[in-house]
C-alpha positions in Angstrom: -30.8 -21.2 171.7 -31.6 -22.2 168.2 -33.3 -19.0 167.6 -30.4 -17.2 169.1 -28.0 -19.0 167.1 -30.0 -18.6 164.1 -30.5 -15.0 164.7 -26.9 -14.5 165.8 -25.5 -16.3 162.9 -27.8 -15.1 160.2 -28.0 -11.4 161.2 -24.6 -10.4 159.9 -25.3 -12.3 156.7 -28.6 -10.6 156.3 -27.0 -7.3 157.0 -24.4 -8.0 154.5 -27.0 -9.0 151.9 -29.0 -5.9 152.7 -26.0 -3.8 152.5 -25.0 -5.4 149.2 -28.5 -4.9 147.9 -28.4 -1.3 148.9 -25.0 -0.9 147.3 -26.2 -2.6 144.2 -29.2 -0.4 144.0 -27.0 2.7 144.7 -24.7 1.5 142.0 -27.5 1.0 139.6 -28.9 4.4 140.5 -25.4 5.9 140.0 -25.0 4.0 136.7 -28.4 5.0 135.5 -27.8 8.6 136.6 -24.4 8.5 134.8 -26.0 7.0 131.8 -28.7 9.6 131.8 -26.0 12.3 132.2 -24.0 10.8 129.3 -27.2 10.6 127.2 -28.0 14.2 128.0 -24.4 15.1 127.4 -24.4 13.3 124.1 -27.7 14.8 123.2 -26.4 18.2 124.0 -23.3 17.6 122.0 -25.4 16.4 119.1 -27.6 19.4 119.3 -24.6 21.7 119.4 -23.1 19.9 116.4 -26.3 20.2 114.5 -26.6 23.9 115.3 -23.0 24.4 114.2 -23.7 22.5 111.0 -26.8 24.5 110.4 -25.0 27.7 111.1 -22.2 26.8 108.7 -24.8 25.8 106.1 -26.6 29.1 106.5 -23.4 31.1 106.3 -22.3 29.2 103.3 -25.8 29.7 101.7 -25.7 33.4 102.6 -22.3 33.7 100.9 -23.2 31.6 97.8 -26.8 32.7 97.1 -26.2 36.4 96.2 -23.4 35.5 93.7 -25.5 32.8 92.2 -28.5 35.2 92.0 -26.4 37.8 90.3 -25.1 35.3 87.7 -28.6 34.1 87.0 -29.9 37.7 86.7 -27.0 38.6 84.3 -27.7 35.5 82.2 -31.4 36.2 82.1 -30.7 39.8 80.9 -28.4 38.6 78.2 -30.9 36.0 76.9 -33.6 38.7 76.9 -31.4 41.2 75.0 -30.4 38.6 72.4 -34.0 37.6 71.9 -35.1 41.3 71.5 -32.3 42.0 69.0 -33.2 39.0 66.9 -36.9 40.1 66.9 -35.9 43.6 65.9 -33.6 42.4 63.1 -36.2 40.1 61.8 -38.8 42.9 61.9 -36.5 45.3 60.0 -35.5 42.7 57.3 -37.9 42.3 54.2 -39.8 39.2 53.9 -37.9 38.2 50.7 -34.9 39.3 48.6 -37.4 40.4 45.9 -38.5 43.3 48.1 -34.9 44.6 48.0 -34.8 44.3 44.2 -38.2 45.8 43.9 -37.3 48.8 46.1 -34.0 49.4 44.3 -35.6 49.1 40.9 -38.4 51.5 41.9 -35.7 53.9 43.2 -33.6 53.7 40.0 -36.7 54.2 37.9 -37.6 57.3 40.0 -34.1 58.7 39.6 -34.1 58.1 35.9 -37.4 59.7 35.5 -36.3 62.8 37.5 -33.1 63.0 35.5 -34.9 62.7 32.2 -37.4 65.3 33.2 -34.5 67.7 34.2 -32.8 67.0 30.9 -36.0 67.7 29.0 -36.4 71.0 30.8 -32.9 72.1 29.7 -32.4 73.8 26.3 -30.9 71.5 23.6 -27.7 73.6 23.4 -27.0 73.1 27.0 -27.7 69.3 26.8 -25.3 69.0 23.9 -22.5 70.8 25.6 -22.9 69.0 29.0 -19.8 66.9 29.7 -20.5 63.2 30.0 -19.9 61.5 33.3 -16.4 60.3 33.8 -15.6 56.6 34.6 -15.1 55.6 38.2 -11.7 55.4 39.6 -10.5 58.7 38.0 -9.4 61.6 40.1 -11.2 64.9 40.1 -8.4 66.5 38.0 -8.8 63.8 35.3 -12.6 64.1 35.1 -12.6 67.1 32.7 -9.7 69.0 31.1 -11.3 72.3 30.4 -10.0 74.2 27.3 -10.0 78.0 26.9 -10.7 79.8 23.6 -7.1 81.1 23.6 -3.8 79.8 24.8 -1.9 82.3 27.0 -4.7 84.7 26.0 -3.1 85.1 22.5 -3.0 81.9 20.5 -6.4 80.9 19.0 -7.8 77.7 20.5 -11.2 77.7 18.9 -11.1 74.1 17.7 -10.1 72.5 21.0 -12.9 70.7 22.8 -12.8 70.0 26.6 -12.5 66.3 27.6 -15.6 64.2 28.0 -17.7 66.7 26.0 -20.2 65.6 23.4 -21.0 68.1 20.6 -23.4 68.0 17.7 -21.9 67.7 14.1 -20.5 70.8 12.6 -22.3 72.5 9.8 -20.4 73.6 6.7 -20.8 77.2 7.9 -19.2 76.4 11.2 -16.3 74.7 9.5 -15.7 77.7 7.3 -16.0 80.1 10.2 -13.4 78.1 12.2 -10.9 78.4 9.3 -11.5 82.1 9.0 -10.9 82.7 12.7 -7.7 80.7 12.7 -6.5 82.5 9.5 -7.3 86.1 10.2 -7.3 86.4 14.0 -4.8 89.0 15.3 -2.8 86.1 16.8 -2.4 84.6 13.4 0.4 87.2 12.7 2.7 85.6 15.3 3.5 82.2 13.7 4.2 83.5 10.2 6.6 86.0 11.8 8.5 83.2 13.4 8.6 81.1 10.3 9.7 84.1 8.2 12.6 84.9 10.6 13.8 81.3 10.5 13.6 81.2 6.8 15.5 84.4 6.3 18.2 83.2 8.9 18.7 80.0 7.1 18.4 81.6 3.6 15.7 79.1 2.7 14.7 81.1 -0.4 17.6 83.0 -1.8 15.4 84.8 -4.3 13.9 86.8 -1.4 17.3 88.2 -0.4 18.0 89.7 3.1 17.1 92.8 4.9 13.6 94.2 5.7 12.4 93.7 2.1 13.6 90.1 2.2 11.9 89.6 5.6 8.7 91.0 4.2 8.8 88.6 1.3 9.3 85.7 3.7 6.5 87.0 5.9 3.7 87.4 3.4 4.6 84.0 1.8 4.4 82.4 5.2 1.1 84.1 6.0 -0.5 83.0 2.8 0.8 79.5 3.3 -0.8 79.4 6.7 -4.2 80.8 5.5 -4.4 78.4 2.5 -3.5 75.4 4.7 -6.1 76.4 7.3 -8.9 76.6 4.7 -7.9 73.4 3.1 -7.6 71.4 6.4 -10.4 73.0 8.4 -13.0 74.0 5.8 -12.7 72.5 2.3 -11.5 69.0 3.3 -14.0 68.5 6.2 -16.9 69.8 4.2 -16.2 67.4 1.3 -15.3 64.3 3.5 -17.8 65.1 6.3 -15.2 65.1 8.9 -14.9 67.0 12.2 -12.1 69.6 12.2 -12.2 70.0 16.1 -9.6 68.6 18.5 -11.2 66.5 21.2 -9.0 66.5 24.3 -8.3 63.2 25.9 -7.6 64.8 29.3 -6.8 61.6 31.3 -4.1 58.9 31.4 -0.4 59.0 31.5 1.9 61.4 29.6 2.9 58.9 26.9 -0.7 57.9 26.3 -1.9 61.5 25.9 1.1 62.4 23.8 0.5 59.5 21.5 -3.2 60.4 21.3 -2.5 64.0 20.5 0.1 63.3 17.8 -2.1 60.6 16.2 -4.8 63.2 15.6 -2.8 64.4 12.6 -3.8 61.2 10.9 -6.9 60.1 12.8 -10.0 62.3 13.4 -13.8 62.0 13.9 -16.4 62.1 11.1 -19.7 63.9 11.5 -21.2 60.7 12.9 -18.7 60.6 15.8 -16.6 57.7 14.6 -12.9 57.6 14.2 -11.6 57.7 10.6 -8.5 58.5 8.6 -7.8 62.3 8.7 -7.8 62.8 5.0 -8.7 66.5 5.6 -5.3 67.0 7.4 -3.1 64.8 5.2 -4.5 65.5 1.8 -5.4 69.1 2.7 -1.9 69.9 3.8 -0.5 68.4 0.7 -2.9 70.3 -1.5 -1.9 73.6 0.3 1.8 72.8 -0.4 1.0 72.2 -4.0 -1.0 75.5 -4.3 1.9 77.4 -2.8 4.0 76.6 -5.9 1.8 79.2 -7.8 3.3 82.2 -5.9 6.9 80.9 -5.1 9.8 81.5 -7.5 10.1 78.9 -10.3 13.3 77.6 -8.8 11.5 76.6 -5.6 8.8 74.6 -7.4 10.4 71.2 -7.0 8.9 68.1 -5.6 11.4 68.1 -2.6 10.4 71.6 -1.6 6.7 70.8 -2.0 7.1 67.6 0.1 9.1 69.6 2.7 6.2 72.1 3.0 3.8 69.3 3.2 5.6 67.6 6.0 6.1 71.0 7.8 2.3 71.7 7.6 1.4 68.3 9.1 4.2 68.6 11.7 3.1 72.0 12.9 -0.5 70.8 13.2 0.6 67.7 15.2 2.7 69.9 17.5 -0.4 72.2 17.9 -2.5 69.2 18.9 0.1 68.2 21.5 0.2 71.6 23.0 -3.6 71.8 23.1 -3.8 68.4 24.9 -1.7 69.6 27.8 -2.8 73.2 27.8 -5.5 72.6 30.5 -2.9 71.1 32.8 -0.5 73.9 32.3 -3.3 76.5 32.7 -4.6 74.9 35.9 -1.1 74.6 37.3 0.3 78.1 36.5 -2.0 80.6 34.9 -5.6 79.8 36.0 -7.0 81.5 32.9 -10.8 81.2 32.5 -13.0 82.3 29.6 
């Protein structure tokens, strides 16, 4: 009975406990399985996230690395180019500034030696007539104003010297020859004819009268006046005072400067040493020629006023001639293009 009761009463309880144990074990198994599934799921999710992160990193690196490599390559090329340029410039430069001075000095000495050898090879006459180099800053037209032997192919221009030309001193023979050419050249008949016509028109010397005979008297007096004045100014005076009777063309500068220079040559000239001096040959020579002319003019004309007038006329004609000679090269180059 006891066993029955015990068995009967305890059997449901044991069955319940057994069932509970089984349920607990089942639940634990389910929970463990669920836990394992969640761990696997978490692990799989973590792996997927890592893979995605690695993929993103790889894609980012694949996008960034080529640009970075290009920049690094460009920078490297630039550095190498600059270094090579510096090495080249340092190799081309001399070690010291003295090398530059030494090379320039050697070159200048070589040029001077070659030029001196060339000058020594030339004949002396060519060296003396060679124009000197013109200053820098002048135009080509101002470098040398070339004179011709005649103006307009008629008027004698033997005493005119081209600009920037150095000539040796004149000998007395050359001075005498210049005066002779100016006095007896075929063109020397023109100026006395003009002066004679003006004198007759103004009745400057009434004793000569009018008509052809009167004009002839005016003419030969004017011709002799011109010849005597030429010899006194171009030959006698320069030989005694050792002055140069030639006109040296300025050839550069403005109109007023050249005009003032040309007119001043009536009172300023060069001596045989090449220095400027008072043109006593012109001033005194023209006065002497005016005084000599009183020997063949009528006695009524031998007054101080007439002599002074002739003196001033002689100097004025020469000054005007110098003015025309100064600008003759410009006129010739612009209109006539006459060459000797």
